[in-house]
mmCIF file of the N, C-alpha and C atoms, coordinates in Angstrom:
data_MODEL
# 
_entry.id   MODEL 
# 
loop_
_atom_site.group_PDB 
_atom_site.id 
_atom_site.type_symbol 
_atom_site.label_atom_id 
_atom_site.label_alt_id 
_atom_site.label_comp_id 
_atom_site.label_asym_id 
_atom_site.label_entity_id 
_atom_site.label_seq_id 
_atom_site.pdbx_PDB_ins_code 
_atom_site.Cartn_x 
_atom_site.Cartn_y 
_atom_site.Cartn_z 
_atom_site.occupancy 
_atom_site.B_iso_or_equiv 
_atom_site.pdbx_formal_charge 
_atom_site.auth_seq_id 
_atom_site.auth_comp_id 
_atom_site.auth_asym_id 
_atom_site.auth_atom_id 
_atom_site.pdbx_PDB_model_num 
ATOM 1   N N  . MET A 1 1  ? 0.843   -1.180 0.000  1.00 0.00 ? 1  MET A N  1 
ATOM 2   C CA . MET A 1 1  ? 0.000   0.000  0.000  1.00 0.00 ? 1  MET A CA 1 
ATOM 3   C C  . MET A 1 1  ? 0.888   1.243  0.000  1.00 0.00 ? 1  MET A C  1 
ATOM 4   N N  . PRO A 1 2  ? 0.686   2.146  -0.970 1.00 0.00 ? 2  PRO A N  1 
ATOM 5   C CA . PRO A 1 2  ? 1.542   3.336  -1.035 1.00 0.00 ? 2  PRO A CA 1 
ATOM 6   C C  . PRO A 1 2  ? 1.256   4.297  0.120  1.00 0.00 ? 2  PRO A C  1 
ATOM 7   N N  . ALA A 1 3  ? 2.275   5.052  0.468  1.00 0.00 ? 3  ALA A N  1 
ATOM 8   C CA . ALA A 1 3  ? 2.126   6.051  1.541  1.00 0.00 ? 3  ALA A CA 1 
ATOM 9   C C  . ALA A 1 3  ? 1.206   7.163  1.069  1.00 0.00 ? 3  ALA A C  1 
ATOM 10  N N  . PRO A 1 4  ? 0.436   7.752  2.004  1.00 0.00 ? 4  PRO A N  1 
ATOM 11  C CA . PRO A 1 4  ? -0.456  8.851  1.592  1.00 0.00 ? 4  PRO A CA 1 
ATOM 12  C C  . PRO A 1 4  ? 0.353   10.074 1.193  1.00 0.00 ? 4  PRO A C  1 
ATOM 13  N N  . PRO A 1 5  ? -0.211  10.891 0.311  1.00 0.00 ? 5  PRO A N  1 
ATOM 14  C CA . PRO A 1 5  ? 0.499   12.123 -0.063 1.00 0.00 ? 5  PRO A CA 1 
ATOM 15  C C  . PRO A 1 5  ? 0.756   12.984 1.175  1.00 0.00 ? 5  PRO A C  1 
ATOM 16  N N  . LEU A 1 6  ? 1.861   13.721 1.127  1.00 0.00 ? 6  LEU A N  1 
ATOM 17  C CA . LEU A 1 6  ? 2.247   14.584 2.253  1.00 0.00 ? 6  LEU A CA 1 
ATOM 18  C C  . LEU A 1 6  ? 2.050   16.046 1.886  1.00 0.00 ? 6  LEU A C  1 
ATOM 19  N N  . LEU A 1 7  ? 1.601   16.829 2.861  1.00 0.00 ? 7  LEU A N  1 
ATOM 20  C CA . LEU A 1 7  ? 1.373   18.254 2.655  1.00 0.00 ? 7  LEU A CA 1 
ATOM 21  C C  . LEU A 1 7  ? 2.347   19.075 3.489  1.00 0.00 ? 7  LEU A C  1 
ATOM 22  N N  . LYS A 1 8  ? 2.737   20.219 2.962  1.00 0.00 ? 8  LYS A N  1 
ATOM 23  C CA . LYS A 1 8  ? 3.578   21.165 3.694  1.00 0.00 ? 8  LYS A CA 1 
ATOM 24  C C  . LYS A 1 8  ? 2.707   21.898 4.717  1.00 0.00 ? 8  LYS A C  1 
ATOM 25  N N  . PRO A 1 9  ? 3.324   22.441 5.778  1.00 0.00 ? 9  PRO A N  1 
ATOM 26  C CA . PRO A 1 9  ? 2.542   23.184 6.771  1.00 0.00 ? 9  PRO A CA 1 
ATOM 27  C C  . PRO A 1 9  ? 1.693   24.297 6.167  1.00 0.00 ? 9  PRO A C  1 
ATOM 28  N N  . ALA A 1 10 ? 2.218   25.033 5.210  1.00 0.00 ? 10 ALA A N  1 
ATOM 29  C CA . ALA A 1 10 ? 1.456   26.126 4.586  1.00 0.00 ? 10 ALA A CA 1 
ATOM 30  C C  . ALA A 1 10 ? 0.252   25.587 3.820  1.00 0.00 ? 10 ALA A C  1 
ATOM 31  N N  . GLU A 1 11 ? 0.382   24.397 3.242  1.00 0.00 ? 11 GLU A N  1 
ATOM 32  C CA . GLU A 1 11 ? -0.737  23.798 2.512  1.00 0.00 ? 11 GLU A CA 1 
ATOM 33  C C  . GLU A 1 11 ? -1.844  23.372 3.474  1.00 0.00 ? 11 GLU A C  1 
ATOM 34  N N  . VAL A 1 12 ? -1.452  22.777 4.598  1.00 0.00 ? 12 VAL A N  1 
ATOM 35  C CA . VAL A 1 12 ? -2.438  22.398 5.612  1.00 0.00 ? 12 VAL A CA 1 
ATOM 36  C C  . VAL A 1 12 ? -3.125  23.654 6.146  1.00 0.00 ? 12 VAL A C  1 
ATOM 37  N N  . ALA A 1 13 ? -2.344  24.682 6.394  1.00 0.00 ? 13 ALA A N  1 
ATOM 38  C CA . ALA A 1 13 ? -2.891  25.936 6.903  1.00 0.00 ? 13 ALA A CA 1 
ATOM 39  C C  . ALA A 1 13 ? -3.914  26.514 5.931  1.00 0.00 ? 13 ALA A C  1 
ATOM 40  N N  . SER A 1 14 ? -3.636  26.459 4.640  1.00 0.00 ? 14 SER A N  1 
ATOM 41  C CA . SER A 1 14 ? -4.571  27.015 3.663  1.00 0.00 ? 14 SER A CA 1 
ATOM 42  C C  . SER A 1 14 ? -5.869  26.220 3.611  1.00 0.00 ? 14 SER A C  1 
ATOM 43  N N  . VAL A 1 15 ? -5.786  24.921 3.818  1.00 0.00 ? 15 VAL A N  1 
ATOM 44  C CA . VAL A 1 15 ? -6.989  24.078 3.833  1.00 0.00 ? 15 VAL A CA 1 
ATOM 45  C C  . VAL A 1 15 ? -7.912  24.480 4.979  1.00 0.00 ? 15 VAL A C  1 
ATOM 46  N N  . PHE A 1 16 ? -7.328  24.747 6.152  1.00 0.00 ? 16 PHE A N  1 
ATOM 47  C CA . PHE A 1 16 ? -8.126  25.074 7.339  1.00 0.00 ? 16 PHE A CA 1 
ATOM 48  C C  . PHE A 1 16 ? -8.350  26.581 7.516  1.00 0.00 ? 16 PHE A C  1 
ATOM 49  N N  . GLY A 1 17 ? -7.673  27.380 6.709  1.00 0.00 ? 17 GLY A N  1 
ATOM 50  C CA . GLY A 1 17 ? -7.821  28.832 6.827  1.00 0.00 ? 17 GLY A CA 1 
ATOM 51  C C  . GLY A 1 17 ? -7.166  29.394 8.076  1.00 0.00 ? 17 GLY A C  1 
ATOM 52  N N  . VAL A 1 18 ? -6.013  28.826 8.438  1.00 0.00 ? 18 VAL A N  1 
ATOM 53  C CA . VAL A 1 18 ? -5.274  29.272 9.614  1.00 0.00 ? 18 VAL A CA 1 
ATOM 54  C C  . VAL A 1 18 ? -3.840  29.589 9.208  1.00 0.00 ? 18 VAL A C  1 
ATOM 55  N N  . ALA A 1 19 ? -3.054  30.096 10.143 1.00 0.00 ? 19 ALA A N  1 
ATOM 56  C CA . ALA A 1 19 ? -1.644  30.382 9.893  1.00 0.00 ? 19 ALA A CA 1 
ATOM 57  C C  . ALA A 1 19 ? -0.812  29.103 10.041 1.00 0.00 ? 19 ALA A C  1 
ATOM 58  N N  . PRO A 1 20 ? 0.314   28.990 9.333  1.00 0.00 ? 20 PRO A N  1 
ATOM 59  C CA . PRO A 1 20 ? 1.176   27.820 9.479  1.00 0.00 ? 20 PRO A CA 1 
ATOM 60  C C  . PRO A 1 20 ? 1.610   27.591 10.935 1.00 0.00 ? 20 PRO A C  1 
ATOM 61  N N  . LYS A 1 21 ? 1.761   28.648 11.704 1.00 0.00 ? 21 LYS A N  1 
ATOM 62  C CA . LYS A 1 21 ? 2.136   28.494 13.115 1.00 0.00 ? 21 LYS A CA 1 
ATOM 63  C C  . LYS A 1 21 ? 1.057   27.732 13.888 1.00 0.00 ? 21 LYS A C  1 
ATOM 64  N N  . THR A 1 22 ? -0.196  27.888 13.500 1.00 0.00 ? 22 THR A N  1 
ATOM 65  C CA . THR A 1 22 ? -1.292  27.150 14.129 1.00 0.00 ? 22 THR A CA 1 
ATOM 66  C C  . THR A 1 22 ? -1.151  25.656 13.853 1.00 0.00 ? 22 THR A C  1 
ATOM 67  N N  . VAL A 1 23 ? -0.762  25.325 12.633 1.00 0.00 ? 23 VAL A N  1 
ATOM 68  C CA . VAL A 1 23 ? -0.554  23.916 12.273 1.00 0.00 ? 23 VAL A CA 1 
ATOM 69  C C  . VAL A 1 23 ? 0.568   23.347 13.136 1.00 0.00 ? 23 VAL A C  1 
ATOM 70  N N  . TRP A 1 24 ? 1.636   24.095 13.334 1.00 0.00 ? 24 TRP A N  1 
ATOM 71  C CA . TRP A 1 24 ? 2.744   23.660 14.196 1.00 0.00 ? 24 TRP A CA 1 
ATOM 72  C C  . TRP A 1 24 ? 2.230   23.428 15.630 1.00 0.00 ? 24 TRP A C  1 
ATOM 73  N N  . ARG A 1 25 ? 1.393   24.358 16.120 1.00 0.00 ? 25 ARG A N  1 
ATOM 74  C CA . ARG A 1 25 ? 0.841   24.227 17.468 1.00 0.00 ? 25 ARG A CA 1 
ATOM 75  C C  . ARG A 1 25 ? -0.028  22.979 17.590 1.00 0.00 ? 25 ARG A C  1 
ATOM 76  N N  . TRP A 1 26 ? -0.820  22.689 16.555 1.00 0.00 ? 26 TRP A N  1 
ATOM 77  C CA . TRP A 1 26 ? -1.641  21.477 16.571 1.00 0.00 ? 26 TRP A CA 1 
ATOM 78  C C  . TRP A 1 26 ? -0.751  20.243 16.693 1.00 0.00 ? 26 TRP A C  1 
ATOM 79  N N  . GLN A 1 27 ? 0.388   20.269 16.031 1.00 0.00 ? 27 GLN A N  1 
ATOM 80  C CA . GLN A 1 27 ? 1.322   19.144 16.137 1.00 0.00 ? 27 GLN A CA 1 
ATOM 81  C C  . GLN A 1 27 ? 1.851   19.043 17.561 1.00 0.00 ? 27 GLN A C  1 
ATOM 82  N N  . GLN A 1 28 ? 2.219   20.166 18.158 1.00 0.00 ? 28 GLN A N  1 
ATOM 83  C CA . GLN A 1 28 ? 2.734   20.168 19.529 1.00 0.00 ? 28 GLN A CA 1 
ATOM 84  C C  . GLN A 1 28 ? 1.680   19.672 20.517 1.00 0.00 ? 28 GLN A C  1 
ATOM 85  N N  . GLU A 1 29 ? 0.419   19.971 20.248 1.00 0.00 ? 29 GLU A N  1 
ATOM 86  C CA . GLU A 1 29 ? -0.684  19.544 21.110 1.00 0.00 ? 29 GLU A CA 1 
ATOM 87  C C  . GLU A 1 29 ? -1.134  18.111 20.810 1.00 0.00 ? 29 GLU A C  1 
ATOM 88  N N  . LYS A 1 30 ? -0.448  17.441 19.881 1.00 0.00 ? 30 LYS A N  1 
ATOM 89  C CA . LYS A 1 30 ? -0.746  16.064 19.477 1.00 0.00 ? 30 LYS A CA 1 
ATOM 90  C C  . LYS A 1 30 ? -2.111  15.934 18.794 1.00 0.00 ? 30 LYS A C  1 
ATOM 91  N N  . ARG A 1 31 ? -2.585  17.029 18.208 1.00 0.00 ? 31 ARG A N  1 
ATOM 92  C CA . ARG A 1 31 ? -3.844  16.987 17.464 1.00 0.00 ? 31 ARG A CA 1 
ATOM 93  C C  . ARG A 1 31 ? -3.615  16.552 16.022 1.00 0.00 ? 31 ARG A C  1 
ATOM 94  N N  . LEU A 1 32 ? -2.363  16.675 15.554 1.00 0.00 ? 32 LEU A N  1 
ATOM 95  C CA . LEU A 1 32 ? -2.010  16.368 14.176 1.00 0.00 ? 32 LEU A CA 1 
ATOM 96  C C  . LEU A 1 32 ? -0.605  15.775 14.165 1.00 0.00 ? 32 LEU A C  1 
ATOM 97  N N  . SER A 1 33 ? -0.458  14.637 13.519 1.00 0.00 ? 33 SER A N  1 
ATOM 98  C CA . SER A 1 33 ? 0.854   13.984 13.440 1.00 0.00 ? 33 SER A CA 1 
ATOM 99  C C  . SER A 1 33 ? 1.592   14.420 12.188 1.00 0.00 ? 33 SER A C  1 
ATOM 100 N N  . ALA A 1 34 ? 2.904   14.528 12.311 1.00 0.00 ? 34 ALA A N  1 
ATOM 101 C CA . ALA A 1 34 ? 3.734   14.940 11.178 1.00 0.00 ? 34 ALA A CA 1 
ATOM 102 C C  . ALA A 1 34 ? 4.818   13.906 10.918 1.00 0.00 ? 34 ALA A C  1 
ATOM 103 N N  . VAL A 1 35 ? 5.295   13.912 9.696  1.00 0.00 ? 35 VAL A N  1 
ATOM 104 C CA . VAL A 1 35 ? 6.454   13.130 9.291  1.00 0.00 ? 35 VAL A CA 1 
ATOM 105 C C  . VAL A 1 35 ? 7.577   14.150 9.141  1.00 0.00 ? 35 VAL A C  1 
ATOM 106 N N  . VAL A 1 36 ? 8.745   13.829 9.663  1.00 0.00 ? 36 VAL A N  1 
ATOM 107 C CA . VAL A 1 36 ? 9.884   14.735 9.530  1.00 0.00 ? 36 VAL A CA 1 
ATOM 108 C C  . VAL A 1 36 ? 10.786  14.182 8.428  1.00 0.00 ? 36 VAL A C  1 
ATOM 109 N N  . THR A 1 37 ? 11.087  15.017 7.447  1.00 0.00 ? 37 THR A N  1 
ATOM 110 C CA . THR A 1 37 ? 11.936  14.605 6.332  1.00 0.00 ? 37 THR A CA 1 
ATOM 111 C C  . THR A 1 37 ? 13.386  14.517 6.801  1.00 0.00 ? 37 THR A C  1 
ATOM 112 N N  . PRO A 1 38 ? 14.257  13.880 6.026  1.00 0.00 ? 38 PRO A N  1 
ATOM 113 C CA . PRO A 1 38 ? 15.677  13.832 6.398  1.00 0.00 ? 38 PRO A CA 1 
ATOM 114 C C  . PRO A 1 38 ? 16.287  15.229 6.566  1.00 0.00 ? 38 PRO A C  1 
ATOM 115 N N  . GLY A 1 39 ? 15.745  16.220 5.879  1.00 0.00 ? 39 GLY A N  1 
ATOM 116 C CA . GLY A 1 39 ? 16.239  17.591 5.994  1.00 0.00 ? 39 GLY A CA 1 
ATOM 117 C C  . GLY A 1 39 ? 15.642  18.345 7.177  1.00 0.00 ? 39 GLY A C  1 
ATOM 118 N N  . GLY A 1 40 ? 14.749  17.683 7.946  1.00 0.00 ? 40 GLY A N  1 
ATOM 119 C CA . GLY A 1 40 ? 14.174  18.294 9.130  1.00 0.00 ? 40 GLY A CA 1 
ATOM 120 C C  . GLY A 1 40 ? 12.885  19.066 8.897  1.00 0.00 ? 40 GLY A C  1 
ATOM 121 N N  . HIS A 1 41 ? 12.301  18.935 7.717  1.00 0.00 ? 41 HIS A N  1 
ATOM 122 C CA . HIS A 1 41 ? 11.044  19.637 7.418  1.00 0.00 ? 41 HIS A CA 1 
ATOM 123 C C  . HIS A 1 41 ? 9.857   18.781 7.826  1.00 0.00 ? 41 HIS A C  1 
ATOM 124 N N  . ARG A 1 42 ? 8.788   19.447 8.281  1.00 0.00 ? 42 ARG A N  1 
ATOM 125 C CA . ARG A 1 42 ? 7.577   18.735 8.673  1.00 0.00 ? 42 ARG A CA 1 
ATOM 126 C C  . ARG A 1 42 ? 6.659   18.583 7.464  1.00 0.00 ? 42 ARG A C  1 
ATOM 127 N N  . ARG A 1 43 ? 6.084   17.396 7.342  1.00 0.00 ? 43 ARG A N  1 
ATOM 128 C CA . ARG A 1 43 ? 5.095   17.119 6.306  1.00 0.00 ? 43 ARG A CA 1 
ATOM 129 C C  . ARG A 1 43 ? 3.945   16.371 6.969  1.00 0.00 ? 43 ARG A C  1 
ATOM 130 N N  . TYR A 1 44 ? 2.734   16.634 6.492  1.00 0.00 ? 44 TYR A N  1 
ATOM 131 C CA . TYR A 1 44 ? 1.542   16.069 7.111  1.00 0.00 ? 44 TYR A CA 1 
ATOM 132 C C  . TYR A 1 44 ? 0.820   15.140 6.140  1.00 0.00 ? 44 TYR A C  1 
ATOM 133 N N  . PRO A 1 45 ? 0.620   13.884 6.529  1.00 0.00 ? 45 PRO A N  1 
ATOM 134 C CA . PRO A 1 45 ? -0.112  12.955 5.656  1.00 0.00 ? 45 PRO A CA 1 
ATOM 135 C C  . PRO A 1 45 ? -1.555  13.433 5.462  1.00 0.00 ? 45 PRO A C  1 
ATOM 136 N N  . THR A 1 46 ? -2.063  13.291 4.257  1.00 0.00 ? 46 THR A N  1 
ATOM 137 C CA . THR A 1 46 ? -3.440  13.703 3.985  1.00 0.00 ? 46 THR A CA 1 
ATOM 138 C C  . THR A 1 46 ? -4.427  12.941 4.859  1.00 0.00 ? 46 THR A C  1 
ATOM 139 N N  . THR A 1 47 ? -4.083  11.718 5.236  1.00 0.00 ? 47 THR A N  1 
ATOM 140 C CA . THR A 1 47 ? -4.977  10.951 6.112  1.00 0.00 ? 47 THR A CA 1 
ATOM 141 C C  . THR A 1 47 ? -5.121  11.641 7.466  1.00 0.00 ? 47 THR A C  1 
ATOM 142 N N  . GLU A 1 48 ? -4.046  12.230 7.970  1.00 0.00 ? 48 GLU A N  1 
ATOM 143 C CA . GLU A 1 48 ? -4.087  12.957 9.241  1.00 0.00 ? 48 GLU A CA 1 
ATOM 144 C C  . GLU A 1 48 ? -4.911  14.237 9.105  1.00 0.00 ? 48 GLU A C  1 
ATOM 145 N N  . VAL A 1 49 ? -4.751  14.912 7.982  1.00 0.00 ? 49 VAL A N  1 
ATOM 146 C CA . VAL A 1 49 ? -5.493  16.151 7.745  1.00 0.00 ? 49 VAL A CA 1 
ATOM 147 C C  . VAL A 1 49 ? -6.989  15.840 7.683  1.00 0.00 ? 49 VAL A C  1 
ATOM 148 N N  . LYS A 1 50 ? -7.345  14.767 7.007  1.00 0.00 ? 50 LYS A N  1 
ATOM 149 C CA . LYS A 1 50 ? -8.754  14.365 6.912  1.00 0.00 ? 50 LYS A CA 1 
ATOM 150 C C  . LYS A 1 50 ? -9.306  13.976 8.275  1.00 0.00 ? 50 LYS A C  1 
ATOM 151 N N  . ARG A 1 51 ? -8.510  13.294 9.086  1.00 0.00 ? 51 ARG A N  1 
ATOM 152 C CA . ARG A 1 51 ? -8.949  12.898 10.428 1.00 0.00 ? 51 ARG A CA 1 
ATOM 153 C C  . ARG A 1 51 ? -9.236  14.139 11.274 1.00 0.00 ? 51 ARG A C  1 
ATOM 154 N N  . LEU A 1 52 ? -8.339  15.112 11.229 1.00 0.00 ? 52 LEU A N  1 
ATOM 155 C CA . LEU A 1 52 ? -8.527  16.338 11.994 1.00 0.00 ? 52 LEU A CA 1 
ATOM 156 C C  . LEU A 1 52 ? -9.756  17.107 11.504 1.00 0.00 ? 52 LEU A C  1 
ATOM 157 N N  . ALA A 1 53 ? -9.942  17.138 10.196 1.00 0.00 ? 53 ALA A N  1 
ATOM 158 C CA . ALA A 1 53 ? -11.106 17.833 9.632  1.00 0.00 ? 53 ALA A CA 1 
ATOM 159 C C  . ALA A 1 53 ? -12.399 17.179 10.104 1.00 0.00 ? 53 ALA A C  1 
ATOM 160 N N  . LYS A 1 54 ? -12.407 15.863 10.132 1.00 0.00 ? 54 LYS A N  1 
ATOM 161 C CA . LYS A 1 54 ? -13.597 15.136 10.588 1.00 0.00 ? 54 LYS A CA 1 
ATOM 162 C C  . LYS A 1 54 ? -13.887 15.472 12.052 1.00 0.00 ? 54 LYS A C  1 
ATOM 163 N N  . GLN A 1 55 ? -12.842 15.512 12.882 1.00 0.00 ? 55 GLN A N  1 
ATOM 164 C CA . GLN A 1 55 ? -13.014 15.868 14.300 1.00 0.00 ? 55 GLN A CA 1 
ATOM 165 C C  . GLN A 1 55 ? -13.540 17.291 14.450 1.00 0.00 ? 55 GLN A C  1 
ATOM 166 N N  . ALA A 1 56 ? -13.124 18.172 13.540 1.00 0.00 ? 56 ALA A N  1 
ATOM 167 C CA . ALA A 1 56 ? -13.541 19.569 13.606 1.00 0.00 ? 56 ALA A CA 1 
ATOM 168 C C  . ALA A 1 56 ? -14.914 19.789 12.982 1.00 0.00 ? 56 ALA A C  1 
ATOM 169 N N  . GLY A 1 57 ? -15.486 18.727 12.415 1.00 0.00 ? 57 GLY A N  1 
ATOM 170 C CA . GLY A 1 57 ? -16.810 18.843 11.820 1.00 0.00 ? 57 GLY A CA 1 
ATOM 171 C C  . GLY A 1 57 ? -16.807 19.441 10.426 1.00 0.00 ? 57 GLY A C  1 
ATOM 172 N N  . ILE A 1 58 ? -15.652 19.400 9.766  1.00 0.00 ? 58 ILE A N  1 
ATOM 173 C CA . ILE A 1 58 ? -15.557 19.921 8.408  1.00 0.00 ? 58 ILE A CA 1 
ATOM 174 C C  . ILE A 1 58 ? -15.955 18.814 7.445  1.00 0.00 ? 58 ILE A C  1 
ATOM 175 N N  . SER A 1 59 ? -16.824 19.134 6.522  1.00 0.00 ? 59 SER A N  1 
ATOM 176 C CA . SER A 1 59 ? -17.290 18.170 5.533  1.00 0.00 ? 59 SER A CA 1 
ATOM 177 C C  . SER A 1 59 ? -16.114 17.657 4.702  1.00 0.00 ? 59 SER A C  1 
ATOM 178 N N  . LEU A 1 60 ? -16.042 16.336 4.548  1.00 0.00 ? 60 LEU A N  1 
ATOM 179 C CA . LEU A 1 60 ? -14.965 15.772 3.735  1.00 0.00 ? 60 LEU A CA 1 
ATOM 180 C C  . LEU A 1 60 ? -15.111 16.180 2.276  1.00 0.00 ? 60 LEU A C  1 
ATOM 181 N N  . LYS A 1 61 ? -16.339 16.454 1.846  1.00 0.00 ? 61 LYS A N  1 
ATOM 182 C CA . LYS A 1 61 ? -16.547 16.911 0.473  1.00 0.00 ? 61 LYS A CA 1 
ATOM 183 C C  . LYS A 1 61 ? -15.859 18.261 0.269  1.00 0.00 ? 61 LYS A C  1 
ATOM 184 N N  . ILE A 1 62 ? -16.024 19.155 1.230  1.00 0.00 ? 62 ILE A N  1 
ATOM 185 C CA . ILE A 1 62 ? -15.370 20.464 1.162  1.00 0.00 ? 62 ILE A CA 1 
ATOM 186 C C  . ILE A 1 62 ? -13.858 20.298 1.280  1.00 0.00 ? 62 ILE A C  1 
ATOM 187 N N  . LEU A 1 63 ? -13.420 19.433 2.197  1.00 0.00 ? 63 LEU A N  1 
ATOM 188 C CA . LEU A 1 63 ? -11.989 19.209 2.393  1.00 0.00 ? 63 LEU A CA 1 
ATOM 189 C C  . LEU A 1 63 ? -11.362 18.652 1.123  1.00 0.00 ? 63 LEU A C  1 
ATOM 190 N N  . ASN A 1 64 ? -12.002 17.669 0.506  1.00 0.00 ? 64 ASN A N  1 
ATOM 191 C CA . ASN A 1 64 ? -11.446 17.083 -0.716 1.00 0.00 ? 64 ASN A CA 1 
ATOM 192 C C  . ASN A 1 64 ? -11.332 18.112 -1.821 1.00 0.00 ? 64 ASN A C  1 
ATOM 193 N N  . ARG A 1 65 ? -12.276 19.049 -1.881 1.00 0.00 ? 65 ARG A N  1 
ATOM 194 C CA . ARG A 1 65 ? -12.214 20.119 -2.879 1.00 0.00 ? 65 ARG A CA 1 
ATOM 195 C C  . ARG A 1 65 ? -10.989 20.992 -2.610 1.00 0.00 ? 65 ARG A C  1 
ATOM 196 N N  . SER A 1 66 ? -10.707 21.266 -1.344 1.00 0.00 ? 66 SER A N  1 
ATOM 197 C CA . SER A 1 66 ? -9.539  22.071 -0.974 1.00 0.00 ? 66 SER A CA 1 
ATOM 198 C C  . SER A 1 66 ? -8.238  21.345 -1.284 1.00 0.00 ? 66 SER A C  1 
ATOM 199 N N  . LEU A 1 67 ? -8.230  20.040 -1.080 1.00 0.00 ? 67 LEU A N  1 
ATOM 200 C CA . LEU A 1 67 ? -7.016  19.254 -1.295 1.00 0.00 ? 67 LEU A CA 1 
ATOM 201 C C  . LEU A 1 67 ? -6.740  18.982 -2.768 1.00 0.00 ? 67 LEU A C  1 
ATOM 202 N N  . ARG A 1 68 ? -7.741  19.080 -3.595 1.00 0.00 ? 68 ARG A N  1 
ATOM 203 C CA . ARG A 1 68 ? -7.619  18.696 -5.003 1.00 0.00 ? 68 ARG A CA 1 
ATOM 204 C C  . ARG A 1 68 ? -6.428  19.338 -5.687 1.00 0.00 ? 68 ARG A C  1 
ATOM 205 N N  . GLY A 1 69 ? -6.182  20.590 -5.467 1.00 0.00 ? 69 GLY A N  1 
ATOM 206 C CA . GLY A 1 69 ? -5.076  21.273 -6.125 1.00 0.00 ? 69 GLY A CA 1 
ATOM 207 C C  . GLY A 1 69 ? -3.729  21.047 -5.454 1.00 0.00 ? 69 GLY A C  1 
ATOM 208 N N  . LEU A 1 70 ? -3.732  20.437 -4.260 1.00 0.00 ? 70 LEU A N  1 
ATOM 209 C CA . LEU A 1 70 ? -2.482  20.283 -3.511 1.00 0.00 ? 70 LEU A CA 1 
ATOM 210 C C  . LEU A 1 70 ? -1.823  18.928 -3.700 1.00 0.00 ? 70 LEU A C  1 
ATOM 211 N N  . VAL A 1 71 ? -2.610  17.881 -3.919 1.00 0.00 ? 71 VAL A N  1 
ATOM 212 C CA . VAL A 1 71 ? -2.038  16.532 -4.035 1.00 0.00 ? 71 VAL A CA 1 
ATOM 213 C C  . VAL A 1 71 ? -2.221  15.982 -5.409 1.00 0.00 ? 71 VAL A C  1 
# 
């Protein structure tokens, strides 16, 4: 099974309409899991973004529309 596509913090932020620093805070609060690249950059699996959106009550139909241009 292939790994899910990964999003940059700014891409996740644009999906939720928040600042990238908020996405970092969500990671620190264990609300969102990240993968750290060998270069030390954070990337977020789309499965994690969808899980958080579901918890926040965001329609997956709307979320998928937002993700369409990113992945």
